[in-house]
N, C-alpha and C positions, 0 to 999 in steps of 0.2 A: 512388659508390665506384669507384675505379680498379681495373684488373685486379690490380695489385700489392697494393693494399689488401685485395682479396678473398682473395688467396693468403696474405697475412700473417694474416688472420683465420682462415683454414682451418688454418694451421700452429699457431695458438694452441691449437686444439682437438686437433690431431693432429701434434705436433711431430716424431715419429719416422717419419712416413709418407715413405719414401724417394722414390718417384716424385713426390709433391707437392713435396718439398723440392728435388729436382732441377729441377722445372719453375719453381719460384720463383727458384732461383739463376740459371737461364738467362735468365729475364725481367729480373732485376736486372742481369745482365751486359749485356743488350741495351740497357738504359736507363742504363748507365754507373754503376750503384750498386755499385761494386766491393767496398766493405766488406761490404755485406749478402750479396753473392754469395759471397765467400770464407767468411764465417761459416757460410752454409748448406752449402757444399761440405764444410767441416770437420766440421759436424754429421753429415753423411752418413757420413763416414769414422769417426766415433765409433760410429755404429750398424752400419756394414758396413766394417770395416777393409779396406783394399786395393781399394776400389771404384774401378775404372779411370776411369769417367766423372767421378767427383768429383775424382780426382787431376788429370785432364786439365783439368777446370774451373778448378782453382786455377792451373794453368799459363796458361790464357786470361786469368784475372784479372790475373796478373802481367804478361802481355803488354799488357793494356789500361793498366796503371799504368806501362808502360815500364821495368819491372824485369827487363830482358832476361837478365842473368847468372843470377839466381836461377831464372828460368823455364827456362833452358837446362839447368841442373843437374837440376831436377825432371823435365823432359821426357826427358833422357837416362837418368834412373833408370827411367822408365816403359818405355822401349824395351829397356832391359837386362833387365827382368823379363819383358817380353813383346815379343820382336823382331818379331812380326807385327802390332803395334798401329799400323796405318797412319795413323790420325788423329794419334797422337803424333809420328810421323815428319813429317807435313805441318806440324804446329805447329812442329817443330824447324826446318824449312825457312824458315818465316816469321821465326823468332827469329834464325837465322844471318844472314838477309838484313838484318834490322834492325840487327844488330851489324856489318854490312859484310863478313861472311865469305861471299862469294858461292860459292866452290867447295864449302864445307860445306852451304850451302843447296841447291845443285844436287844434291849426293849424297843429302841427306835427302828432297828432293822425288822423285827417281827411285826411292828405296827405297819411299816411300809408294805411288807409282803401280805399282811392280813387284808390291807386295803386293795392291793393289786399284785397278783402273783407274777405279773410281768416284770416286777422289780427284783425278782430273785437274782442274787449276785453270788455265784459259787466261790470266787476268790475271797470276797468279803465274808461270806458265811464261814469259810474254813478258818479265817483269822479269828472269828468270833466263837469258834468251837461248835457251830451249828451243824448237824449231820448233813452229809452230801444230799443234793437234790432239794434242799430247802425244806425238808420234812420238819415239822414242828410238833410239839406236844399237842395232844387232843384239844386242850383248852385254848390253845393259841390259833387253831385253824379257823379260817373265815367262815362265817355263817352265810349260807346261800339264801338269797332272797328272790321271791317270785311275785309276779303281779296277780293278786287274788281277784276273784270274780267281782268283788265290790269296787275294784280299782285301786285298793290299797296294797302296799307291799307286806308280805308275810314270809316267815321262814318255811323253806321246803327242803326236801332231800336234794343235796347237791347232785347235779348231773341231769336233772330234768324234772318235769312236773310229776305229781303223784300219779301212780297207776300206769306207768309205761315209760319206755325208753324214747328219747327224741329220734326222729327219723329225718331223712333228707330226700329231696326230689331231684335226682339226677337222671334225666331222660336219655336213653341211648339212641343216638341217631346214626343213620347211614346216609350221609349227604349225597345228593345226586349231582350237585355242582362240582365242576372241576375248574382248573385255571382258565380253560377256554371260555368260561362264563364270567370271568373277571376281566374287565377292561383295564389296559395299562398295567402298572406295577411290575414291569418286566424285571427290573433289578431285584426287587423284593422276591419275586417268584424264583429267580435263580438262586438266591440265598437259601430259600426254603428247600429247594431241590437238593442242594448240596448238604444242608444240615439235617434234613428230615427224610426226603423221599428216596434219594439214592442209597443211604444206609439201610433203609428198610427193604428196598428192592434187591440190593446186592450185599447182603450181610457178610458173606465170606470175604469179598474183596476189601471191605472197610475194616473187617476184623484183623486182616493182615497188617494194617497200618495202626492198630490199636484203637480204632474208632468203633463205637457202638451206636445203635439207634436210640433215640430218646434225647433228653435234655430239655432246656428251656429257652424260649425266645420271648422277649418283651417288645411288643409293638406299641409305639407311641406316636401321637400326632393329633391334629385337629379333629373334631368329631365329624362323622359322615364321610370319611375318606376310605372306608372299606376294610377296616381292621377285622371286624367280625366276618365279613364276607370272605376274605382271603383265608381266614382260619378254617372256616367251614369247607372251602374248596380244597384246602390242604388235605383234609381227611378224605374228601371225595377222590382226589388224585390217586390215592393208594387203596381205595375201598376199605378204609379203616373206620372203626367206631369213633363217634364224636360226642363229647360231653360238653355242653355249654352251661357253665356255672355262673349264676347270678347271686346277688346278695341274699335273695329270698331263700336260696337253697342252703345257705350256711348259717346266717345269723338267727339267733333265737333268744327269747327273753330270759330263758332259764340259764342260770350259771352253769357252765360246763357243757351245755348242749351244743353250742356253736362249734366247740372243738371236736366233739364227737361227730357232728355232721361233716366237718371238714375231713376227718379221718375216714369216715364212711365213703365219701366221694373218691378219695384217693384209693381206697381198697377196691372199690368197684372198677376204677380205671385200671388198676394193676391186674385184676381178674379178667379184663376184656382187652388186654394188650394184643396186638398193636392198636393204639388209639391216640386220639388227640384230645387233651384235656384243656379246655379253653375257659379262662377266667375273664369275664367282661368287667370293666371298671375295677381292675385289680388293685388300684391304689386304695380302695375302701377296705380291702382285706390285708393290705401290705403297707399300711401307713408307717411313716418314720416314727420310731419309738422315742426319739428325742423331742418330738413335738409335744410341747407342754399341754396342748389341748387334747391329746390322745386319751381316750377313756380307759378306765381300769379294765373293762371287759375286752376292749380291742387289743390290748397288749398281750393278753393270754392267747387270743386267736392268732396274733402275729407269730408268737413263738411256736404254736402248733403248726402253722403254715410252713415255717422254716424247717421244722422237723420232718414234715411230710415230704417236702421237696428233696430232703437229703435221703429219703427212702425209709427212715425209721428202722423197724426190725425186718421189713420186707425190702424189696428193691424196685426201682422204677424202670427197669429195662423194657424198652418198647413203648414207653409212655412219653409222649411229647407234651410238654407244658407250654401253652401259649397264653400270654397275658396281654390285655389291651388296656391302655390308659390314655386319658387326655391330660393327665397331670403327673408326669414322671418325677417331678421335683418333690412330690409328697411321698415317694416310695422309700422305705427303709433301705439304706445301702447294703444291708446284709443279704437282700434278695438278689443282688447282682453278683454274688460270689460264684466262682466256677462250680458247676453242677446244679445251679439253680436257674435263675433267669440271667444267664451269663452272656447272652447275645442280645443286644439292644438294637432295634431296627426302627428308623424314622419312617413313618408312613405319611408323606406330604400329600397335598392336593395333587391330582393327576396333572401331568404336563399336557401340552397340546395334542400330541398323538394319542396319549392315554384318554383325554377327554373325547376325542373323535371316536375312539374305540367304544367307550362307554355309551356315547350318544347313539352309535349304531346298534348296540345291544338294546337300548331303551326303545329305539324305533322299530325293533323286530316285532312282527305280528300286530303292528298298529297301522291304521289307514293313514299313511303319510304320503305327501306329494311334493315334488320339487325339493326334496330333502338333501341338504348339503352339510354333512357332518363336519367337514373341515372348516367351512365358513363359521359354523356355529361354535366350533371349538375355539377359533380365534377370538370370538366375541365374549368368551366366558373364562377369562384368565382368573386364576385363584379359586374357581368354583370346585367344590368337593363333588364326589359322586352323588351325595344326597342333594346337593344344590342342583345338579343337572337333572336329577329325577323331579325335583320341585318345578323346574322350568317346563319339563314335559307335562307334568300334571296340570300346571296353570294353562298351558297351551291347549291341552285336551279339554279342560273345563270350558274355555272360551268357545271352542268349536262345538261342544255338546249343546250349548244353548241354541246355537243356530240349527244343529241337527234335530233337536226336539221340535223346533218350529217347522222345519222342512219335512219332518217325518221320515227321514232317510239318513244313511251314513254319509257324512261329509269328511273329506280328508283334512288332516292337520298339515298345514303348509309351512314352508320355511319362514314366511312372514309372521305366522302365529308364534313360532318358536323364538324368532329374533325379538319380537315384542315382549314375550314373557321373560326372556333373558335380560332385556334392558331394565325391566321393572324389578328384577330380583337382585338382591345384594348378597355377595358371597358370605357365608356364615363363618368362614375360616379366619377372617381378619381379627376378630376379638381374641381368638386363641393366640395368634402370632404376636399381638401386642403384649400379652403376658409372657409368652415363651421368649421373646426377644430380651426381656430383662434378665431372665435366668441364664440365657445363652451368653449374654455379655458379662454378667457380674457374678455368676455362680456356676461356672463351667469347669469345675475341677476335673482334670483328666481328659478334657476335650469331649465330655459326654454329649454336649449339645452342638458340636461342630457342624453336624448336618443341617441344623436349623439356621446357623449363621450362613452356611453356604447357600441354602435356599433363599435367604433374604438378601443375598449379595453382599454380606458384611465380612465375608472371609473368602479368600481365594481357594478353589478346590485343591 
């Protein structure tokens, strides 16, 4: 069954599922099934009147059918309702060019780029005679806006607030944890050894095969399954520097500052190679640019991120990029290109031996009695590492109440742990409910085959 057939079947059971309907319409559009695409976009508009993405989708269908006049009317209506709809302005540029109206096309293109520099399109710009790199005359450049002390927006110097350059907070760590401190994940550890650790420990041998240290690995899976822990332990295994980058290290209210912060983080990593550069919740910095809800500022950050992964004017030798996400379906496909996050690894909840290993680590240095890690592991199917820690925490708290009354240390027993496990529900189930839909109906290239295998929906 083809991807389109799978989506059709899914829509038969859930016809008013707007995200699924939009995914189907986009797939139809890419395969030139214009009639089905338009029908689905119109269905979305019946469910959610005024949906910008569906309205723009119809414009794209008309463009594909060469019905330029009708498409222009619809696109102009969109930008009249929302003058900052950059994607609609860019579509208007293509439509005006198709109609032979080059001055109007140039105006629409410049408007799109003025709103959001992420919409720069080099091939289209060349057709319009706009200089390479999207450079525009001074009067056409966007005005940077910043949040003033009174709470209102005001013009500022582009690139940061008055009185100084933006900075970033990338703390250099030397993690003490190693793989021995991470329970389970044996298959993942072996992949990391071959991709990261061995090339750094034996560079001459790998160089003979044309392999160098560095590159990118994207870790995805339900929350609490150890993506951050395994990343930190990877640096500890080779005694390398470790940078844990969060949104607060990058994003800034000033136009252009986020991009400078991102460049600064990469430059610091290159200066301290060998190192592991870890991006937590990477989907927030690498969102799919086709998402109609992506903000203007985020598109520019995404483009900067891609340029930094490619090395820019420097190189990334000896820098390993690790990204962790709970929502890989929201990541722009460009990030999976070779040389970027080209290796994708599913981090599932630990299996039974893995849970037993994690439980033994959690019990270490605690006053436990009659502890049976294997029995508890059997009772905690689908539990993440964070869930297992929550079980231990709940059991300890129940014992602490009695210890305070007795005035002495009392052991945490197997009975306490089993009771806590029975009362706790695995937090991974909600994630798998969402992931299952993507794995079944949006699994181009087998990207989510590991999820299907884990769920027992596809043979290994």
